[in-house]
CHARMM internal coordinates of N, CA and C (Angstrom, degrees):
IC EDIT
DIST 1 N 1 CA 1.4506
DIST 1 CA 1 C 1.5272
ANGL 1 N 1 CA 1 C 107.58
DIST 1 C 2 N 1.3094
ANGL 1 CA 1 C 2 N 116.79
DIHE 1 N 1 CA 1 C 2 N 119.62
DIST 2 N 2 CA 1.4590
ANGL 1 C 2 N 2 CA 119.05
DIHE 1 CA 1 C 2 N 2 CA -179.17
DIST 2 CA 2 C 1.5283
ANGL 2 N 2 CA 2 C 110.46
DIHE 1 C 2 N 2 CA 2 C -84.27
DIST 2 C 3 N 1.3318
ANGL 2 CA 2 C 3 N 116.54
DIHE 2 N 2 CA 2 C 3 N 177.44
DIST 3 N 3 CA 1.4655
ANGL 2 C 3 N 3 CA 120.48
DIHE 2 CA 2 C 3 N 3 CA -175.25
DIST 3 CA 3 C 1.5232
ANGL 3 N 3 CA 3 C 112.11
DIHE 2 C 3 N 3 CA 3 C -60.50
DIST 3 C 4 N 1.3304
ANGL 3 CA 3 C 4 N 117.74
DIHE 3 N 3 CA 3 C 4 N -37.44
DIST 4 N 4 CA 1.4607
ANGL 3 C 4 N 4 CA 120.79
DIHE 3 CA 3 C 4 N 4 CA -179.92
DIST 4 CA 4 C 1.5292
ANGL 4 N 4 CA 4 C 109.92
DIHE 3 C 4 N 4 CA 4 C -65.41
DIST 4 C 5 N 1.3293
ANGL 4 CA 4 C 5 N 116.63
DIHE 4 N 4 CA 4 C 5 N -43.65
DIST 5 N 5 CA 1.4634
ANGL 4 C 5 N 5 CA 119.72
DIHE 4 CA 4 C 5 N 5 CA 179.04
DIST 5 CA 5 C 1.5223
ANGL 5 N 5 CA 5 C 110.74
DIHE 4 C 5 N 5 CA 5 C -63.13
DIST 5 C 6 N 1.3269
ANGL 5 CA 5 C 6 N 117.53
DIHE 5 N 5 CA 5 C 6 N -42.75
DIST 6 N 6 CA 1.4642
ANGL 5 C 6 N 6 CA 121.48
DIHE 5 CA 5 C 6 N 6 CA 179.10
DIST 6 CA 6 C 1.5232
ANGL 6 N 6 CA 6 C 109.82
DIHE 5 C 6 N 6 CA 6 C -61.86
DIST 6 C 7 N 1.3306
ANGL 6 CA 6 C 7 N 117.62
DIHE 6 N 6 CA 6 C 7 N -43.62
DIST 7 N 7 CA 1.4618
ANGL 6 C 7 N 7 CA 121.67
DIHE 6 CA 6 C 7 N 7 CA 179.06
DIST 7 CA 7 C 1.5214
ANGL 7 N 7 CA 7 C 110.03
DIHE 6 C 7 N 7 CA 7 C -60.95
DIST 7 C 8 N 1.3399
ANGL 7 CA 7 C 8 N 116.10
DIHE 7 N 7 CA 7 C 8 N -44.16
DIST 8 N 8 CA 1.4681
ANGL 7 C 8 N 8 CA 120.09
DIHE 7 CA 7 C 8 N 8 CA 179.69
DIST 8 CA 8 C 1.5255
ANGL 8 N 8 CA 8 C 110.23
DIHE 7 C 8 N 8 CA 8 C -63.62
DIST 8 C 9 N 1.3202
ANGL 8 CA 8 C 9 N 117.17
DIHE 8 N 8 CA 8 C 9 N -43.21
DIST 9 N 9 CA 1.4608
ANGL 8 C 9 N 9 CA 120.91
DIHE 8 CA 8 C 9 N 9 CA 179.12
DIST 9 CA 9 C 1.5273
ANGL 9 N 9 CA 9 C 110.60
DIHE 8 C 9 N 9 CA 9 C -60.43
DIST 9 C 10 N 1.3322
ANGL 9 CA 9 C 10 N 116.76
DIHE 9 N 9 CA 9 C 10 N -42.59
DIST 10 N 10 CA 1.4621
ANGL 9 C 10 N 10 CA 120.38
DIHE 9 CA 9 C 10 N 10 CA 178.24
DIST 10 CA 10 C 1.5308
ANGL 10 N 10 CA 10 C 111.02
DIHE 9 C 10 N 10 CA 10 C -62.08
DIST 10 C 11 N 1.3333
ANGL 10 CA 10 C 11 N 116.60
DIHE 10 N 10 CA 10 C 11 N -40.87
DIST 11 N 11 CA 1.4630
ANGL 10 C 11 N 11 CA 120.30
DIHE 10 CA 10 C 11 N 11 CA 178.59
DIST 11 CA 11 C 1.5256
ANGL 11 N 11 CA 11 C 110.70
DIHE 10 C 11 N 11 CA 11 C -63.10
DIST 11 C 12 N 1.3195
ANGL 11 CA 11 C 12 N 116.35
DIHE 11 N 11 CA 11 C 12 N -43.05
DIST 12 N 12 CA 1.4672
ANGL 11 C 12 N 12 CA 120.04
DIHE 11 CA 11 C 12 N 12 CA 179.52
DIST 12 CA 12 C 1.5228
ANGL 12 N 12 CA 12 C 110.21
DIHE 11 C 12 N 12 CA 12 C -64.71
DIST 12 C 13 N 1.3280
ANGL 12 CA 12 C 13 N 116.57
DIHE 12 N 12 CA 12 C 13 N -46.56
DIST 13 N 13 CA 1.4602
ANGL 12 C 13 N 13 CA 120.17
DIHE 12 CA 12 C 13 N 13 CA -178.08
DIST 13 CA 13 C 1.5240
ANGL 13 N 13 CA 13 C 111.94
DIHE 12 C 13 N 13 CA 13 C -64.49
DIST 13 C 14 N 1.3241
ANGL 13 CA 13 C 14 N 117.15
DIHE 13 N 13 CA 13 C 14 N -37.73
DIST 14 N 14 CA 1.4605
ANGL 13 C 14 N 14 CA 119.86
DIHE 13 CA 13 C 14 N 14 CA -177.95
DIST 14 CA 14 C 1.5237
ANGL 14 N 14 CA 14 C 111.65
DIHE 13 C 14 N 14 CA 14 C -69.14
DIST 14 C 15 N 1.3344
ANGL 14 CA 14 C 15 N 117.11
DIHE 14 N 14 CA 14 C 15 N -20.01
DIST 15 N 15 CA 1.4505
ANGL 14 C 15 N 15 CA 120.66
DIHE 14 CA 14 C 15 N 15 CA 178.97
DIST 15 CA 15 C 1.5202
ANGL 15 N 15 CA 15 C 113.64
DIHE 14 C 15 N 15 CA 15 C -82.50
DIST 15 C 16 N 1.3178
ANGL 15 CA 15 C 16 N 117.06
DIHE 15 N 15 CA 15 C 16 N -8.56
DIST 16 N 16 CA 1.4606
ANGL 15 C 16 N 16 CA 121.03
DIHE 15 CA 15 C 16 N 16 CA -178.74
DIST 16 CA 16 C 1.5190
ANGL 16 N 16 CA 16 C 109.97
DIHE 15 C 16 N 16 CA 16 C -95.35
DIST 16 C 17 N 1.3141
ANGL 16 CA 16 C 17 N 115.86
DIHE 16 N 16 CA 16 C 17 N 161.31
DIST 17 N 17 CA 1.4596
ANGL 16 C 17 N 17 CA 121.11
DIHE 16 CA 16 C 17 N 17 CA 175.74
DIST 17 CA 17 C 1.5165
ANGL 17 N 17 CA 17 C 110.94
DIHE 16 C 17 N 17 CA 17 C -77.65
DIST 17 C 18 N 1.3197
ANGL 17 CA 17 C 18 N 115.39
DIHE 17 N 17 CA 17 C 18 N -179.99
DIST 18 N 18 CA 1.4568
ANGL 17 C 18 N 18 CA 120.73
DIHE 17 CA 17 C 18 N 18 CA -178.33
DIST 18 CA 18 C 1.5237
ANGL 18 N 18 CA 18 C 113.33
DIHE 17 C 18 N 18 CA 18 C -72.01
DIST 18 C 19 N 1.3394
ANGL 18 CA 18 C 19 N 117.67
DIHE 18 N 18 CA 18 C 19 N -6.77
DIST 19 N 19 CA 1.4553
ANGL 18 C 19 N 19 CA 120.10
DIHE 18 CA 18 C 19 N 19 CA 179.34
DIST 19 CA 19 C 1.5293
ANGL 19 N 19 CA 19 C 112.25
DIHE 18 C 19 N 19 CA 19 C -83.47
DIST 19 C 20 N 1.3384
ANGL 19 CA 19 C 20 N 116.45
DIHE 19 N 19 CA 19 C 20 N 1.24
DIST 20 N 20 CA 1.4541
ANGL 19 C 20 N 20 CA 120.54
DIHE 19 CA 19 C 20 N 20 CA 176.97
DIST 20 CA 20 C 1.5228
ANGL 20 N 20 CA 20 C 109.32
DIHE 19 C 20 N 20 CA 20 C -70.44
DIST 20 C 21 N 1.3265
ANGL 20 CA 20 C 21 N 115.88
DIHE 20 N 20 CA 20 C 21 N 141.68
DIST 21 N 21 CA 1.4580
ANGL 20 C 21 N 21 CA 120.40
DIHE 20 CA 20 C 21 N 21 CA 177.81
DIST 21 CA 21 C 1.5194
ANGL 21 N 21 CA 21 C 109.23
DIHE 20 C 21 N 21 CA 21 C -138.17
DIST 21 C 22 N 1.3227
ANGL 21 CA 21 C 22 N 114.77
DIHE 21 N 21 CA 21 C 22 N 161.33
DIST 22 N 22 CA 1.4554
ANGL 21 C 22 N 22 CA 121.47
DIHE 21 CA 21 C 22 N 22 CA -179.74
DIST 22 CA 22 C 1.5307
ANGL 22 N 22 CA 22 C 107.08
DIHE 21 C 22 N 22 CA 22 C -120.11
DIST 22 C 23 N 1.3140
ANGL 22 CA 22 C 23 N 115.96
DIHE 22 N 22 CA 22 C 23 N 135.50
DIST 23 N 23 CA 1.4521
ANGL 22 C 23 N 23 CA 119.78
DIHE 22 CA 22 C 23 N 23 CA -179.16
DIST 23 CA 23 C 1.5078
ANGL 23 N 23 CA 23 C 111.76
DIHE 22 C 23 N 23 CA 23 C -141.65
DIST 23 C 24 N 1.3268
ANGL 23 CA 23 C 24 N 115.15
DIHE 23 N 23 CA 23 C 24 N 179.30
DIST 24 N 24 CA 1.4599
ANGL 23 C 24 N 24 CA 122.49
DIHE 23 CA 23 C 24 N 24 CA 177.33
DIST 24 CA 24 C 1.5231
ANGL 24 N 24 CA 24 C 107.56
DIHE 23 C 24 N 24 CA 24 C -120.69
DIST 24 C 25 N 1.3325
ANGL 24 CA 24 C 25 N 116.20
DIHE 24 N 24 CA 24 C 25 N 126.62
DIST 25 N 25 CA 1.4514
ANGL 24 C 25 N 25 CA 121.27
DIHE 24 CA 24 C 25 N 25 CA 178.51
DIST 25 CA 25 C 1.5186
ANGL 25 N 25 CA 25 C 107.93
DIHE 24 C 25 N 25 CA 25 C -130.93
DIST 25 C 26 N 1.3235
ANGL 25 CA 25 C 26 N 116.77
DIHE 25 N 25 CA 25 C 26 N 108.62
DIST 26 N 26 CA 1.4672
ANGL 25 C 26 N 26 CA 122.04
DIHE 25 CA 25 C 26 N 26 CA -178.38
DIST 26 CA 26 C 1.5228
ANGL 26 N 26 CA 26 C 112.27
DIHE 25 C 26 N 26 CA 26 C 52.67
DIST 26 C 27 N 1.3356
ANGL 26 CA 26 C 27 N 116.57
DIHE 26 N 26 CA 26 C 27 N 44.28
DIST 27 N 27 CA 1.4520
ANGL 26 C 27 N 27 CA 121.57
DIHE 26 CA 26 C 27 N 27 CA 175.25
DIST 27 CA 27 C 1.5138
ANGL 27 N 27 CA 27 C 115.12
DIHE 26 C 27 N 27 CA 27 C 81.69
DIST 27 C 28 N 1.3235
ANGL 27 CA 27 C 28 N 118.41
DIHE 27 N 27 CA 27 C 28 N 2.92
DIST 28 N 28 CA 1.4626
ANGL 27 C 28 N 28 CA 121.74
DIHE 27 CA 27 C 28 N 28 CA 179.43
DIST 28 CA 28 C 1.5214
ANGL 28 N 28 CA 28 C 109.50
DIHE 27 C 28 N 28 CA 28 C -112.04
DIST 28 C 29 N 1.3194
ANGL 28 CA 28 C 29 N 115.12
DIHE 28 N 28 CA 28 C 29 N 143.22
DIST 29 N 29 CA 1.4532
ANGL 28 C 29 N 29 CA 120.53
DIHE 28 CA 28 C 29 N 29 CA 177.06
DIST 29 CA 29 C 1.5249
ANGL 29 N 29 CA 29 C 108.51
DIHE 28 C 29 N 29 CA 29 C -74.45
DIST 29 C 30 N 1.3221
ANGL 29 CA 29 C 30 N 115.95
DIHE 29 N 29 CA 29 C 30 N 130.41
DIST 30 N 30 CA 1.4552
ANGL 29 C 30 N 30 CA 121.94
DIHE 29 CA 29 C 30 N 30 CA 179.59
DIST 30 CA 30 C 1.5253
ANGL 30 N 30 CA 30 C 108.31
DIHE 29 C 30 N 30 CA 30 C -118.35
DIST 30 C 31 N 1.3224
ANGL 30 CA 30 C 31 N 116.43
DIHE 30 N 30 CA 30 C 31 N 128.68
DIST 31 N 31 CA 1.4560
ANGL 30 C 31 N 31 CA 121.30
DIHE 30 CA 30 C 31 N 31 CA 177.37
DIST 31 CA 31 C 1.5201
ANGL 31 N 31 CA 31 C 106.94
DIHE 30 C 31 N 31 CA 31 C -122.12
DIST 31 C 32 N 1.3196
ANGL 31 CA 31 C 32 N 116.65
DIHE 31 N 31 CA 31 C 32 N 113.05
DIST 32 N 32 CA 1.4627
ANGL 31 C 32 N 32 CA 119.70
DIHE 31 CA 31 C 32 N 32 CA -177.45
DIST 32 CA 32 C 1.5180
ANGL 32 N 32 CA 32 C 110.00
DIHE 31 C 32 N 32 CA 32 C -159.57
DIST 32 C 33 N 1.2984
ANGL 32 CA 32 C 33 N 115.48
DIHE 32 N 32 CA 32 C 33 N -177.20
DIST 33 N 33 CA 1.4568
ANGL 32 C 33 N 33 CA 122.37
DIHE 32 CA 32 C 33 N 33 CA 176.70
DIST 33 CA 33 C 1.5323
ANGL 33 N 33 CA 33 C 109.56
DIHE 32 C 33 N 33 CA 33 C -61.69
DIST 33 C 34 N 1.3314
ANGL 33 CA 33 C 34 N 116.66
DIHE 33 N 33 CA 33 C 34 N 135.52
DIST 34 N 34 CA 1.4686
ANGL 33 C 34 N 34 CA 121.08
DIHE 33 CA 33 C 34 N 34 CA -176.96
DIST 34 CA 34 C 1.5275
ANGL 34 N 34 CA 34 C 111.86
DIHE 33 C 34 N 34 CA 34 C -56.86
DIST 34 C 35 N 1.3166
ANGL 34 CA 34 C 35 N 118.01
DIHE 34 N 34 CA 34 C 35 N -45.79
DIST 35 N 35 CA 1.4659
ANGL 34 C 35 N 35 CA 121.21
DIHE 34 CA 34 C 35 N 35 CA -178.34
DIST 35 CA 35 C 1.5192
ANGL 35 N 35 CA 35 C 111.35
DIHE 34 C 35 N 35 CA 35 C -61.87
DIST 35 C 36 N 1.3351
ANGL 35 CA 35 C 36 N 116.94
DIHE 35 N 35 CA 35 C 36 N -43.30
DIST 36 N 36 CA 1.4684
ANGL 35 C 36 N 36 CA 120.52
DIHE 35 CA 35 C 36 N 36 CA 178.51
DIST 36 CA 36 C 1.5249
ANGL 36 N 36 CA 36 C 110.52
DIHE 35 C 36 N 36 CA 36 C -63.14
DIST 36 C 37 N 1.3212
ANGL 36 CA 36 C 37 N 116.20
DIHE 36 N 36 CA 36 C 37 N -37.99
DIST 37 N 37 CA 1.4621
ANGL 36 C 37 N 37 CA 120.01
DIHE 36 CA 36 C 37 N 37 CA -179.11
DIST 37 CA 37 C 1.5233
ANGL 37 N 37 CA 37 C 110.65
DIHE 36 C 37 N 37 CA 37 C -67.55
DIST 37 C 38 N 1.3129
ANGL 37 CA 37 C 38 N 117.02
DIHE 37 N 37 CA 37 C 38 N -46.57
DIST 38 N 38 CA 1.4641
ANGL 37 C 38 N 38 CA 120.92
DIHE 37 CA 37 C 38 N 38 CA -179.64
DIST 38 CA 38 C 1.5232
ANGL 38 N 38 CA 38 C 110.49
DIHE 37 C 38 N 38 CA 38 C -64.10
DIST 38 C 39 N 1.3346
ANGL 38 CA 38 C 39 N 116.28
DIHE 38 N 38 CA 38 C 39 N -42.41
DIST 39 N 39 CA 1.4624
ANGL 38 C 39 N 39 CA 121.44
DIHE 38 CA 38 C 39 N 39 CA 179.86
DIST 39 CA 39 C 1.5252
ANGL 39 N 39 CA 39 C 111.40
DIHE 38 C 39 N 39 CA 39 C -61.36
DIST 39 C 40 N 1.3336
ANGL 39 CA 39 C 40 N 117.38
DIHE 39 N 39 CA 39 C 40 N -36.98
DIST 40 N 40 CA 1.4647
ANGL 39 C 40 N 40 CA 120.61
DIHE 39 CA 39 C 40 N 40 CA -178.53
DIST 40 CA 40 C 1.5271
ANGL 40 N 40 CA 40 C 112.92
DIHE 39 C 40 N 40 CA 40 C -83.83
DIST 40 C 41 N 1.3300
ANGL 40 CA 40 C 41 N 116.76
DIHE 40 N 40 CA 40 C 41 N -3.10
DIST 41 N 41 CA 1.4566
ANGL 40 C 41 N 41 CA 120.64
DIHE 40 CA 40 C 41 N 41 CA 176.68
DIST 41 CA 41 C 1.5128
ANGL 41 N 41 CA 41 C 115.39
DIHE 40 C 41 N 41 CA 41 C 86.60
DIST 41 C 42 N 1.3334
ANGL 41 CA 41 C 42 N 117.52
DIHE 41 N 41 CA 41 C 42 N 9.18
DIST 42 N 42 CA 1.4623
ANGL 41 C 42 N 42 CA 120.91
DIHE 41 CA 41 C 42 N 42 CA 177.73
DIST 42 CA 42 C 1.5227
ANGL 42 N 42 CA 42 C 108.87
DIHE 41 C 42 N 42 CA 42 C -79.33
DIST 42 C 43 N 1.3269
ANGL 42 CA 42 C 43 N 116.88
DIHE 42 N 42 CA 42 C 43 N 133.56
DIST 43 N 43 CA 1.4593
ANGL 42 C 43 N 43 CA 120.34
DIHE 42 CA 42 C 43 N 43 CA -179.56
DIST 43 CA 43 C 1.5236
ANGL 43 N 43 CA 43 C 110.73
DIHE 42 C 43 N 43 CA 43 C -73.76
DIST 43 C 44 N 1.3338
ANGL 43 CA 43 C 44 N 115.54
DIHE 43 N 43 CA 43 C 44 N 123.39
DIST 44 N 44 CA 1.4614
ANGL 43 C 44 N 44 CA 121.46
DIHE 43 CA 43 C 44 N 44 CA 177.74
DIST 44 CA 44 C 1.5232
ANGL 44 N 44 CA 44 C 107.55
DIHE 43 C 44 N 44 CA 44 C -78.35
DIST 44 C 45 N 1.3340
ANGL 44 CA 44 C 45 N 116.55
DIHE 44 N 44 CA 44 C 45 N 127.59
DIST 45 N 45 CA 1.4581
ANGL 44 C 45 N 45 CA 119.86
DIHE 44 CA 44 C 45 N 45 CA -178.89
DIST 45 CA 45 C 1.5200
ANGL 45 N 45 CA 45 C 113.58
DIHE 44 C 45 N 45 CA 45 C -115.30
DIST 45 C 46 N 1.3170
ANGL 45 CA 45 C 46 N 117.50
DIHE 45 N 45 CA 45 C 46 N -14.44
DIST 46 N 46 CA 1.4617
ANGL 45 C 46 N 46 CA 119.30
DIHE 45 CA 45 C 46 N 46 CA 179.97
DIST 46 CA 46 C 1.5202
ANGL 46 N 46 CA 46 C 110.22
DIHE 45 C 46 N 46 CA 46 C -164.40
DIST 46 C 47 N 1.3046
ANGL 46 CA 46 C 47 N 115.76
DIHE 46 N 46 CA 46 C 47 N 153.16
DIST 47 N 47 CA 1.4507
ANGL 46 C 47 N 47 CA 121.24
DIHE 46 CA 46 C 47 N 47 CA 174.06
DIST 47 CA 47 C 1.5214
ANGL 47 N 47 CA 47 C 109.06
DIHE 46 C 47 N 47 CA 47 C -94.43
DIST 47 C 48 N 1.3195
ANGL 47 CA 47 C 48 N 115.62
DIHE 47 N 47 CA 47 C 48 N 161.74
DIST 48 N 48 CA 1.4640
ANGL 47 C 48 N 48 CA 122.06
DIHE 47 CA 47 C 48 N 48 CA -177.07
DIST 48 CA 48 C 1.5164
ANGL 48 N 48 CA 48 C 112.48
DIHE 47 C 48 N 48 CA 48 C -52.63
DIST 48 C 49 N 1.3140
ANGL 48 CA 48 C 49 N 117.78
DIHE 48 N 48 CA 48 C 49 N -48.00
DIST 49 N 49 CA 1.4603
ANGL 48 C 49 N 49 CA 120.46
DIHE 48 CA 48 C 49 N 49 CA -174.49
DIST 49 CA 49 C 1.5264
ANGL 49 N 49 CA 49 C 112.13
DIHE 48 C 49 N 49 CA 49 C -61.47
DIST 49 C 50 N 1.3244
ANGL 49 CA 49 C 50 N 117.30
DIHE 49 N 49 CA 49 C 50 N -37.60
DIST 50 N 50 CA 1.4642
ANGL 49 C 50 N 50 CA 121.44
DIHE 49 CA 49 C 50 N 50 CA -179.95
DIST 50 CA 50 C 1.5272
ANGL 50 N 50 CA 50 C 110.98
DIHE 49 C 50 N 50 CA 50 C -68.23
DIST 50 C 51 N 1.3269
ANGL 50 CA 50 C 51 N 116.98
DIHE 50 N 50 CA 50 C 51 N -45.12
DIST 51 N 51 CA 1.4593
ANGL 50 C 51 N 51 CA 119.90
DIHE 50 CA 50 C 51 N 51 CA -178.35
DIST 51 CA 51 C 1.5183
ANGL 51 N 51 CA 51 C 110.77
DIHE 50 C 51 N 51 CA 51 C -68.11
DIST 51 C 52 N 1.3353
ANGL 51 CA 51 C 52 N 117.23
DIHE 51 N 51 CA 51 C 52 N -40.49
DIST 52 N 52 CA 1.4621
ANGL 51 C 52 N 52 CA 120.04
DIHE 51 CA 51 C 52 N 52 CA 177.99
DIST 52 CA 52 C 1.5151
ANGL 52 N 52 CA 52 C 110.07
DIHE 51 C 52 N 52 CA 52 C -60.10
DIST 52 C 53 N 1.3239
ANGL 52 CA 52 C 53 N 118.14
DIHE 52 N 52 CA 52 C 53 N -45.22
DIST 53 N 53 CA 1.4636
ANGL 52 C 53 N 53 CA 120.24
DIHE 52 CA 52 C 53 N 53 CA -179.59
DIST 53 CA 53 C 1.5199
ANGL 53 N 53 CA 53 C 111.30
DIHE 52 C 53 N 53 CA 53 C -65.86
DIST 53 C 54 N 1.3321
ANGL 53 CA 53 C 54 N 117.62
DIHE 53 N 53 CA 53 C 54 N -36.81
DIST 54 N 54 CA 1.4679
ANGL 53 C 54 N 54 CA 120.98
DIHE 53 CA 53 C 54 N 54 CA 177.54
DIST 54 CA 54 C 1.5233
ANGL 54 N 54 CA 54 C 110.97
DIHE 53 C 54 N 54 CA 54 C -65.61
DIST 54 C 55 N 1.3444
ANGL 54 CA 54 C 55 N 116.88
DIHE 54 N 54 CA 54 C 55 N -42.05
DIST 55 N 55 CA 1.4602
ANGL 54 C 55 N 55 CA 120.10
DIHE 54 CA 54 C 55 N 55 CA -179.35
DIST 55 CA 55 C 1.5211
ANGL 55 N 55 CA 55 C 111.47
DIHE 54 C 55 N 55 CA 55 C -67.51
DIST 55 C 56 N 1.3279
ANGL 55 CA 55 C 56 N 116.37
DIHE 55 N 55 CA 55 C 56 N -35.31
DIST 56 N 56 CA 1.4618
ANGL 55 C 56 N 56 CA 119.74
DIHE 55 CA 55 C 56 N 56 CA 177.78
DIST 56 CA 56 C 1.5286
ANGL 56 N 56 CA 56 C 110.00
DIHE 55 C 56 N 56 CA 56 C -68.63
DIST 56 C 57 N 1.3271
ANGL 56 CA 56 C 57 N 116.43
DIHE 56 N 56 CA 56 C 57 N -38.42
DIST 57 N 57 CA 1.4617
ANGL 56 C 57 N 57 CA 121.26
DIHE 56 CA 56 C 57 N 57 CA -176.56
DIST 57 CA 57 C 1.5268
ANGL 57 N 57 CA 57 C 112.38
DIHE 56 C 57 N 57 CA 57 C -70.59
DIST 57 C 58 N 1.3198
ANGL 57 CA 57 C 58 N 117.31
DIHE 57 N 57 CA 57 C 58 N -28.82
DIST 58 N 58 CA 1.4694
ANGL 57 C 58 N 58 CA 120.41
DIHE 57 CA 57 C 58 N 58 CA -177.19
DIST 58 CA 58 C 1.5144
ANGL 58 N 58 CA 58 C 109.86
DIHE 57 C 58 N 58 CA 58 C -145.35
DIST 58 C 59 N 1.3134
ANGL 58 CA 58 C 59 N 116.85
DIHE 58 N 58 CA 58 C 59 N 136.13
DIST 59 N 59 CA 1.4611
ANGL 58 C 59 N 59 CA 121.14
DIHE 58 CA 58 C 59 N 59 CA 178.17
DIST 59 CA 59 C 1.5227
ANGL 59 N 59 CA 59 C 108.96
DIHE 58 C 59 N 59 CA 59 C -86.64
DIST 59 C 60 N 1.3139
ANGL 59 CA 59 C 60 N 115.80
DIHE 59 N 59 CA 59 C 60 N 79.25
DIST 60 N 60 CA 1.4518
ANGL 59 C 60 N 60 CA 121.25
DIHE 59 CA 59 C 60 N 60 CA -177.12
DIST 60 CA 60 C 1.5137
ANGL 60 N 60 CA 60 C 111.56
DIHE 59 C 60 N 60 CA 60 C -79.35
DIST 60 C 61 N 1.3110
ANGL 60 CA 60 C 61 N 115.38
DIHE 60 N 60 CA 60 C 61 N 149.48
DIST 61 N 61 CA 1.4535
ANGL 60 C 61 N 61 CA 118.74
DIHE 60 CA 60 C 61 N 61 CA 171.23
DIST 61 CA 61 C 1.5375
ANGL 61 N 61 CA 61 C 108.35
DIHE 60 C 61 N 61 CA 61 C -86.80
DIST 61 C 62 N 1.3105
ANGL 61 CA 61 C 62 N 117.21
DIHE 61 N 61 CA 61 C 62 N 173.15
DIST 62 N 62 CA 1.4615
ANGL 61 C 62 N 62 CA 121.10
DIHE 61 CA 61 C 62 N 62 CA -174.94
DIST 62 CA 62 C 1.5290
ANGL 62 N 62 CA 62 C 111.26
DIHE 61 C 62 N 62 CA 62 C -57.91
DIST 62 C 63 N 1.3153
ANGL 62 CA 62 C 63 N 117.39
DIHE 62 N 62 CA 62 C 63 N -42.55
DIST 63 N 63 CA 1.4648
ANGL 62 C 63 N 63 CA 120.83
DIHE 62 CA 62 C 63 N 63 CA -177.66
DIST 63 CA 63 C 1.5250
ANGL 63 N 63 CA 63 C 111.07
DIHE 62 C 63 N 63 CA 63 C -62.47
DIST 63 C 64 N 1.3338
ANGL 63 CA 63 C 64 N 116.71
DIHE 63 N 63 CA 63 C 64 N -39.87
DIST 64 N 64 CA 1.4633
ANGL 63 C 64 N 64 CA 120.02
DIHE 63 CA 63 C 64 N 64 CA -179.81
DIST 64 CA 64 C 1.5260
ANGL 64 N 64 CA 64 C 111.53
DIHE 63 C 64 N 64 CA 64 C -68.70
DIST 64 C 65 N 1.3363
ANGL 64 CA 64 C 65 N 116.75
DIHE 64 N 64 CA 64 C 65 N -39.33
DIST 65 N 65 CA 1.4695
ANGL 64 C 65 N 65 CA 120.38
DIHE 64 CA 64 C 65 N 65 CA 176.96
DIST 65 CA 65 C 1.5239
ANGL 65 N 65 CA 65 C 109.98
DIHE 64 C 65 N 65 CA 65 C -63.52
DIST 65 C 66 N 1.3295
ANGL 65 CA 65 C 66 N 116.42
DIHE 65 N 65 CA 65 C 66 N -45.45
DIST 66 N 66 CA 1.4540
ANGL 65 C 66 N 66 CA 120.97
DIHE 65 CA 65 C 66 N 66 CA 179.46
DIST 66 CA 66 C 1.5304
ANGL 66 N 66 CA 66 C 110.72
DIHE 65 C 66 N 66 CA 66 C -61.78
DIST 66 C 67 N 1.3362
ANGL 66 CA 66 C 67 N 117.53
DIHE 66 N 66 CA 66 C 67 N -41.22
DIST 67 N 67 CA 1.4559
ANGL 66 C 67 N 67 CA 121.28
DIHE 66 CA 66 C 67 N 67 CA 178.78
DIST 67 CA 67 C 1.5306
ANGL 67 N 67 CA 67 C 110.56
DIHE 66 C 67 N 67 CA 67 C -62.86
DIST 67 C 68 N 1.3450
ANGL 67 CA 67 C 68 N 116.74
DIHE 67 N 67 CA 67 C 68 N -43.86
DIST 68 N 68 CA 1.4572
ANGL 67 C 68 N 68 CA 121.02
DIHE 67 CA 67 C 68 N 68 CA 179.34
DIST 68 CA 68 C 1.5263
ANGL 68 N 68 CA 68 C 110.52
DIHE 67 C 68 N 68 CA 68 C -61.46
DIST 68 C 69 N 1.3295
ANGL 68 CA 68 C 69 N 117.55
DIHE 68 N 68 CA 68 C 69 N -44.42
DIST 69 N 69 CA 1.4636
ANGL 68 C 69 N 69 CA 120.45
DIHE 68 CA 68 C 69 N 69 CA -179.51
DIST 69 CA 69 C 1.5261
ANGL 69 N 69 CA 69 C 111.42
DIHE 68 C 69 N 69 CA 69 C -68.58
DIST 69 C 70 N 1.3364
ANGL 69 CA 69 C 70 N 117.14
DIHE 69 N 69 CA 69 C 70 N -36.89
DIST 70 N 70 CA 1.4625
ANGL 69 C 70 N 70 CA 119.99
DIHE 69 CA 69 C 70 N 70 CA 177.02
DIST 70 CA 70 C 1.5195
ANGL 70 N 70 CA 70 C 110.90
DIHE 69 C 70 N 70 CA 70 C -64.91
DIST 70 C 71 N 1.3500
ANGL 70 CA 70 C 71 N 117.04
DIHE 70 N 70 CA 70 C 71 N -38.67
DIST 71 N 71 CA 1.4644
ANGL 70 C 71 N 71 CA 121.00
DIHE 70 CA 70 C 71 N 71 CA 176.34
DIST 71 CA 71 C 1.5251
ANGL 71 N 71 CA 71 C 110.41
DIHE 70 C 71 N 71 CA 71 C -60.56
DIST 71 C 72 N 1.3492
ANGL 71 CA 71 C 72 N 116.19
DIHE 71 N 71 CA 71 C 72 N -43.24
DIST 72 N 72 CA 1.4634
ANGL 71 C 72 N 72 CA 120.21
DIHE 71 CA 71 C 72 N 72 CA 178.41
DIST 72 CA 72 C 1.5265
ANGL 72 N 72 CA 72 C 110.74
DIHE 71 C 72 N 72 CA 72 C -64.22
DIST 72 C 73 N 1.3392
ANGL 72 CA 72 C 73 N 116.60
DIHE 72 N 72 CA 72 C 73 N -40.09
DIST 73 N 73 CA 1.4621
ANGL 72 C 73 N 73 CA 120.97
DIHE 72 CA 72 C 73 N 73 CA 179.80
DIST 73 CA 73 C 1.5201
ANGL 73 N 73 CA 73 C 111.10
DIHE 72 C 73 N 73 CA 73 C -64.06
DIST 73 C 74 N 1.3356
ANGL 73 CA 73 C 74 N 115.78
DIHE 73 N 73 CA 73 C 74 N -32.88
DIST 74 N 74 CA 1.4592
ANGL 73 C 74 N 74 CA 120.81
DIHE 73 CA 73 C 74 N 74 CA 179.95
DIST 74 CA 74 C 1.5258
ANGL 74 N 74 CA 74 C 112.22
DIHE 73 C 74 N 74 CA 74 C -82.01
DIST 74 C 75 N 1.3302
ANGL 74 CA 74 C 75 N 115.74
DIHE 74 N 74 CA 74 C 75 N -5.95
DIST 75 N 75 CA 1.4594
ANGL 74 C 75 N 75 CA 119.67
DIHE 74 CA 74 C 75 N 75 CA 178.82
DIST 75 CA 75 C 1.5076
ANGL 75 N 75 CA 75 C 114.35
DIHE 74 C 75 N 75 CA 75 C 87.89
DIST 75 C 76 N 1.3289
ANGL 75 CA 75 C 76 N 116.72
DIHE 75 N 75 CA 75 C 76 N 14.31
DIST 76 N 76 CA 1.4747
ANGL 75 C 76 N 76 CA 120.23
DIHE 75 CA 75 C 76 N 76 CA -179.53
DIST 76 CA 76 C 1.5151
ANGL 76 N 76 CA 76 C 111.40
DIHE 75 C 76 N 76 CA 76 C -75.76
END
COOR INIT
IC SEED 1 N 1 CA 1 C
IC BUILD
């Protein structure tokens, strides 16, 4: 994920309410409403505020973000 993509992701995330959650579904990062995610059986690994602060703190590429979320999904 390059800087432009990270900036766009931050803009999208900041436009959502606090009920936004981030999860992993078959190896893909899912960003959606927490209730919809739980209802569909996707494991919630982070809330919007945590991911936004992490993205601001470090300019991660897509692989690093996916690795971080997978670690959270695994309980690390």
